[in-house]
N, C-alpha and C positions, 0 to 999 in steps of 0.2 A: 718799256719794261716788260720782261717776261715773268709769269709767276707760274711754278710748277704746282699742278693740281691734282697730283696722284692721290694724295690722301683723301680728297674730297671724292674724287671719282670712285675710290674704293669704298668709302663709307656709304655712297649711294647705292652700291651693289651689296651692302651688308658684309664687306670683307674688313676685318678688323685687325689682322696682323700680317707681318712680313711672311711668315710660314704659310699662311692661307694663300696669299698672293703667289708664292713660290709653287705650290700645289697646283694652282689655277694655271699658271704659266705651263707647267708640265703637261697637265691634262688637256688643255684646250689649244696650246700652241706648240706643244712638243719641244719646248724650250727651257733650259735649265739655266738658273743663275745661282751663284753662291750665296749662302746666307749673308755674308758682309755686303755683297753688291745689292741684294734686295734691301737690307737695311739702309744702305746709302741713298737708294732712290726713294724709299719711304720717309726717310727722315730729313732729307734736304734736296735742293734743287741741284740737279746734275750740270756740270760744266760742258759735258759733251755726251753724246749718246750714239751708239752703233744703230744703224737702221734696222737691223735684225731686232734689236732689243725693243726699239719702238714698235715695230710690226707686232712682236710677241705680246706687249702689253696691250696693244689695241685689239688684238685677236682675243686674248683672254678676258679682257674687261668689256669687249664688245663696244668700243668707243673709237674715236678718231684722235689723231694728234692735236686737233683743236679742242678737244675735251680735256687733254692732258696739260695743255699750255694756255694761259691767258695772257693776251698781249695788249698793253695799254701804252701808247706813245708817251714818251717823257715830255714834259713841257718844253724843254730846250730844243727837242727834235721838231715839235710842232711850229716854234718860233721860226727856226731857220727854213722851213719849207716855203 
């Protein structure tokens, strides 16, 4: 199971709003996302993500993809291995 950890990563860095994340993306990564796209990333788990977006998030937040996603194998997956 994958768990999207963007809100936790943002909170650990004192970023409390999508608008603040948007500014950070633009300032640190030179990357612009629309307000609805940022809101979707902050409020829920993405179904898919462009590599450019992941790169910009990692650059802006000084983190790695492993910080943004937490993986725990499902019990069923562990049983079948």
